[in-house]
Structure formats: structure tokens, C-alpha cells
DOBADREN-179472 format. One line per 2 residues: number of its first residue (from 1); their letters; for each residue x, y, z of N, C-alpha, C. Coordinates in nm, 2 decimals, always signed. Layout:
NUM> a> X/Y/Z/X/Y/Z/X/Y/Z | ...
***
This chain:
1> me> -4.29/+10.26/+8.44/-4.20/+10.20/+8.54/-4.06/+10.27/+8.54 | -4.01/+10.32/+8.42/-3.89/+10.39/+8.42/-3.89/+10.52/+8.50
3> ll> -4.01/+10.57/+8.52/-4.03/+10.70/+8.60/-4.00/+10.67/+8.74 | -4.04/+10.55/+8.79/-4.01/+10.51/+8.93/-3.86/+10.51/+8.95
5> ck> -3.79/+10.45/+8.86/-3.64/+10.44/+8.87/-3.58/+10.58/+8.86 | -3.63/+10.67/+8.78/-3.58/+10.80/+8.78/-3.60/+10.88/+8.91
7> if> -3.71/+10.85/+8.98/-3.74/+10.92/+9.10/-3.67/+10.85/+9.22 | -3.68/+10.72/+9.23/-3.63/+10.65/+9.35/-3.50/+10.57/+9.33
9> gh> -3.46/+10.56/+9.20/-3.34/+10.48/+9.17/-3.38/+10.33/+9.14 | -3.29/+10.26/+9.08/-3.31/+10.12/+9.05/-3.31/+10.03/+9.18
11> kw> -3.38/+9.92/+9.17/-3.39/+9.83/+9.28/-3.33/+9.70/+9.23 | -3.20/+9.68/+9.24/-3.12/+9.57/+9.18/-3.14/+9.44/+9.26
13> vl> -3.16/+9.33/+9.18/-3.18/+9.20/+9.24/-3.08/+9.11/+9.16 | -3.00/+9.03/+9.23/-2.91/+8.94/+9.17/-2.99/+8.82/+9.11
15> ik> -2.97/+8.79/+8.98/-3.03/+8.68/+8.91/-2.95/+8.56/+8.94 | -3.01/+8.46/+9.00/-2.94/+8.33/+9.04/-2.91/+8.25/+8.91
17> pa> -2.78/+8.21/+8.89/-2.75/+8.13/+8.77/-2.80/+7.99/+8.79 | -2.79/+7.92/+8.67/-2.82/+7.78/+8.67/-2.72/+7.70/+8.76
19> py> -2.75/+7.59/+8.82/-2.66/+7.52/+8.91/-2.53/+7.48/+8.85 | -2.53/+7.45/+8.72/-2.40/+7.41/+8.65/-2.31/+7.53/+8.62
21> qt> -2.36/+7.65/+8.64/-2.27/+7.77/+8.61/-2.21/+7.81/+8.74 | -2.08/+7.83/+8.74/-2.01/+7.86/+8.87/-1.94/+8.00/+8.86
23> fg> -1.90/+8.05/+8.74/-1.82/+8.17/+8.74/-1.89/+8.27/+8.64 | -1.87/+8.40/+8.66/-1.92/+8.50/+8.57/-2.07/+8.53/+8.58
25> nc> -2.12/+8.52/+8.70/-2.27/+8.53/+8.72/-2.30/+8.64/+8.81 | -2.27/+8.76/+8.78/-2.30/+8.88/+8.86/-2.40/+8.96/+8.78
27> fy> -2.50/+8.90/+8.73/-2.60/+8.97/+8.65/-2.72/+9.01/+8.74 | -2.75/+9.14/+8.74/-2.85/+9.20/+8.82/-2.96/+9.25/+8.73
29> rc> -3.09/+9.25/+8.78/-3.20/+9.30/+8.71/-3.28/+9.39/+8.80 | -3.32/+9.51/+8.75/-3.40/+9.60/+8.83/-3.55/+9.55/+8.84
31> kr> -3.60/+9.54/+8.97/-3.73/+9.49/+8.99/-3.84/+9.59/+8.93 | -3.80/+9.72/+8.92/-3.90/+9.82/+8.88/-3.91/+9.83/+8.73
33> cg> -3.80/+9.84/+8.66/-3.80/+9.87/+8.52/-3.76/+9.75/+8.43 | -3.69/+9.65/+8.49/-3.65/+9.53/+8.41/-3.51/+9.55/+8.35
35> kg> -3.45/+9.66/+8.36/-3.31/+9.68/+8.31/-3.21/+9.59/+8.37 | -3.12/+9.53/+8.29/-3.02/+9.44/+8.35/-2.88/+9.49/+8.33
37> kt> -2.79/+9.45/+8.42/-2.65/+9.48/+8.40/-2.57/+9.40/+8.49 | -2.44/+9.39/+8.45/-2.34/+9.31/+8.53/-2.27/+9.40/+8.62
39> mh> -2.27/+9.36/+8.75/-2.20/+9.44/+8.85/-2.12/+9.35/+8.94 | -1.99/+9.36/+8.94/-1.91/+9.28/+9.03/-1.88/+9.35/+9.16
41> kw> -1.85/+9.28/+9.26/-1.81/+9.34/+9.39/-1.66/+9.29/+9.41 | -1.57/+9.38/+9.36/-1.43/+9.34/+9.36/-1.37/+9.35/+9.49
43> qr> -1.29/+9.25/+9.53/-1.22/+9.25/+9.66/-1.07/+9.23/+9.63 | -0.98/+9.31/+9.68/-0.84/+9.30/+9.66/-0.79/+9.17/+9.73
45> vp> -0.71/+9.10/+9.65/-0.64/+8.97/+9.70/-0.50/+9.01/+9.74 | -0.47/+8.99/+9.87/-0.34/+9.04/+9.91/-0.22/+8.96/+9.85
47> nr> -0.12/+9.03/+9.82/+0.00/+8.97/+9.76/-0.02/+8.90/+9.62 | -0.12/+8.95/+9.55/-0.15/+8.90/+9.41/-0.18/+9.02/+9.32
49> cy> -0.16/+9.00/+9.19/-0.19/+9.10/+9.09/-0.33/+9.08/+9.03 | -0.43/+9.05/+9.11/-0.57/+9.04/+9.06/-0.66/+9.07/+9.18
51> dn> -0.78/+9.11/+9.14/-0.89/+9.13/+9.23/-0.99/+9.01/+9.21 | -1.06/+8.98/+9.31/-1.16/+8.87/+9.30/-1.30/+8.92/+9.33
53> ce> -1.40/+8.88/+9.26/-1.54/+8.91/+9.28/-1.59/+8.83/+9.40 | -1.64/+8.89/+9.50/-1.68/+8.81/+9.62/-1.82/+8.74/+9.59
55> vc> -1.89/+8.78/+9.48/-2.02/+8.72/+9.45/-2.00/+8.60/+9.36 | -1.93/+8.62/+9.25/-1.93/+8.51/+9.15/-1.79/+8.44/+9.13
57> gd> -1.68/+8.50/+9.19/-1.55/+8.43/+9.18/-1.47/+8.47/+9.06 | -1.52/+8.56/+8.97/-1.44/+8.61/+8.86/-1.32/+8.68/+8.91
59> mh> -1.21/+8.68/+8.82/-1.09/+8.75/+8.86/-1.06/+8.86/+8.76 | -1.02/+8.97/+8.81/-0.98/+9.09/+8.73/-0.83/+9.11/+8.75
61> yl> -0.76/+9.08/+8.64/-0.61/+9.08/+8.65/-0.56/+9.23/+8.63 | -0.46/+9.26/+8.71/-0.40/+9.39/+8.71/-0.26/+9.38/+8.66
63> ph> -0.21/+9.49/+8.60/-0.07/+9.48/+8.55/+0.03/+9.50/+8.67 | +0.15/+9.44/+8.65/+0.25/+9.45/+8.76/+0.29/+9.60/+8.76
65> ey> +0.31/+9.64/+8.88/+0.36/+9.78/+8.91/+0.49/+9.77/+8.98 | +0.60/+9.79/+8.90/+0.74/+9.77/+8.96/+0.79/+9.90/+9.02
67> kd> +0.85/+9.88/+9.14/+0.92/+9.98/+9.21/+1.04/+9.92/+9.28 | +1.16/+9.98/+9.27/+1.28/+9.92/+9.33/+1.30/+9.78/+9.29
69> gk> +1.27/+9.74/+9.17/+1.31/+9.61/+9.12/+1.21/+9.50/+9.15 | +1.09/+9.53/+9.21/+0.99/+9.43/+9.23/+0.85/+9.49/+9.23
71> cv> +0.75/+9.40/+9.21/+0.61/+9.45/+9.20/+0.56/+9.49/+9.34 | +0.49/+9.60/+9.34/+0.45/+9.65/+9.48/+0.32/+9.57/+9.52
73> rc> +0.25/+9.50/+9.43/+0.13/+9.42/+9.47/+0.17/+9.28/+9.51 | +0.25/+9.21/+9.42/+0.27/+9.07/+9.44/+0.41/+9.03/+9.48
75> gd> +0.51/+9.12/+9.46/+0.64/+9.10/+9.50/+0.73/+9.03/+9.40 | +0.67/+9.00/+9.28/+0.75/+8.94/+9.17/+0.87/+9.03/+9.13
77> pa> +0.99/+8.98/+9.10/+1.10/+9.06/+9.06/+1.07/+9.12/+8.92 | +1.12/+9.24/+8.90/+1.11/+9.30/+8.77/+1.19/+9.22/+8.66
79> pl> +1.14/+9.21/+8.54/+1.21/+9.14/+8.44/+1.34/+9.21/+8.40 | +1.45/+9.13/+8.38/+1.58/+9.18/+8.34/+1.57/+9.24/+8.20
81> pr> +1.64/+9.35/+8.17/+1.64/+9.40/+8.04/+1.70/+9.31/+7.94 | +1.65/+9.29/+7.82/+1.70/+9.20/+7.72/+1.82/+9.27/+7.65
83> ek> +1.92/+9.19/+7.62/+2.04/+9.24/+7.55/+2.00/+9.26/+7.40 | +2.03/+9.37/+7.35/+2.00/+9.39/+7.21/+2.10/+9.33/+7.12
85> ls> +2.06/+9.25/+7.02/+2.15/+9.18/+6.93/+2.19/+9.27/+6.82 | +2.31/+9.25/+6.77/+2.34/+9.32/+6.64/+2.27/+9.26/+6.52
87> ye> +2.28/+9.32/+6.41/+2.21/+9.27/+6.29/+2.27/+9.13/+6.25 | +2.40/+9.12/+6.26/+2.46/+8.99/+6.22/+2.42/+8.88/+6.32
89> es> +2.41/+8.91/+6.45/+2.37/+8.81/+6.54/+2.22/+8.77/+6.52 | +2.14/+8.86/+6.49/+2.00/+8.83/+6.47/+1.98/+8.75/+6.34
91> ma> +2.05/+8.78/+6.24/+2.04/+8.71/+6.12/+2.10/+8.57/+6.13 | +2.20/+8.55/+6.21/+2.26/+8.42/+6.24/+2.15/+8.33/+6.31
93> na> +2.08/+8.39/+6.41/+1.98/+8.32/+6.48/+1.86/+8.28/+6.39 | +1.83/+8.37/+6.29/+1.72/+8.35/+6.20/+1.75/+8.23/+6.11
95> de> +1.87/+8.22/+6.07/+1.91/+8.11/+5.98/+1.90/+7.97/+6.04 | +1.92/+7.97/+6.17/+1.91/+7.84/+6.24/+1.77/+7.79/+6.25
97> gi> +1.67/+7.87/+6.24/+1.53/+7.82/+6.24/+1.49/+7.79/+6.38 | +1.37/+7.73/+6.39/+1.32/+7.69/+6.52/+1.35/+7.54/+6.55
99> gs> +1.43/+7.51/+6.65/+1.47/+7.38/+6.67/+1.55/+7.32/+6.56 | +1.54/+7.19/+6.54/+1.62/+7.12/+6.44/+1.54/+7.12/+6.31
101> gg> +1.41/+7.13/+6.31/+1.34/+7.13/+6.18/+1.26/+7.26/+6.16 | +1.33/+7.37/+6.18/+1.27/+7.50/+6.17/+1.22/+7.54/+6.03
103> vr> +1.17/+7.65/+6.01/+1.11/+7.70/+5.89/+1.22/+7.68/+5.77 | +1.34/+7.73/+5.80/+1.44/+7.73/+5.70/+1.51/+7.59/+5.70
105> gg> +1.50/+7.52/+5.80/+1.57/+7.39/+5.82/+1.51/+7.28/+5.74 | +1.39/+7.30/+5.69/+1.32/+7.19/+5.62/+1.23/+7.11/+5.71
107> w> +1.15/+7.03/+5.66/+1.05/+6.95/+5.73/+1.09/+6.81/+5.74
***
């Protein structure tokens, strides 16, 4: 059977999921050799930083790509640079703990 796939290529068929499964079901099996694999059909979602599979609904998240202060895909503004604290300021913040009952503040 694998010889047929080497000559003619695989003949992929989508395996239908159980009715209670709604996402992540892009599993295909070759009718000739029985080999299985997951293949998504990604479609770009306009103004968002993710692609959507048109078969199963899975999402593939993409990193923001900033240019001129905003993301070229979704339009989100670029994060502002954080101000670097001096050693004394960072130690003063560490002594305060987290909230009123921080690690150093007791329980």
C-alpha cells in the first residue's frame, strides 16, 4: 500500500470527530496506506493577531509586529518602555511585600 502512495501520493480523508468534540479536529487519514496526520487550513482573520482554521475552528496566535508605535496586524498600540528603577527603589518596593500581607509582611 505504501508503494501506491509513493507513486500516486496520499489520498487524505478528514476523520469526522465525535459529536461532543468541537475544536482541534483536523485529523486526516490516507485511504491508501492508513498514515494519519493533522493538517489545518489556516485563514487570516482581519485586524487580529491570530489565524483561524476554517475546518475545526482552532486558532493560531501570532506575535504582535510593531511599526510606528502600533501593531501592523491588529492596530494595538506598542507597550510603553518601563522606567528602570534604581537599586534603592527596587529594594524599597521589595520590603513592602505584595499587598498588605506580603511575603515579608507576615501572614
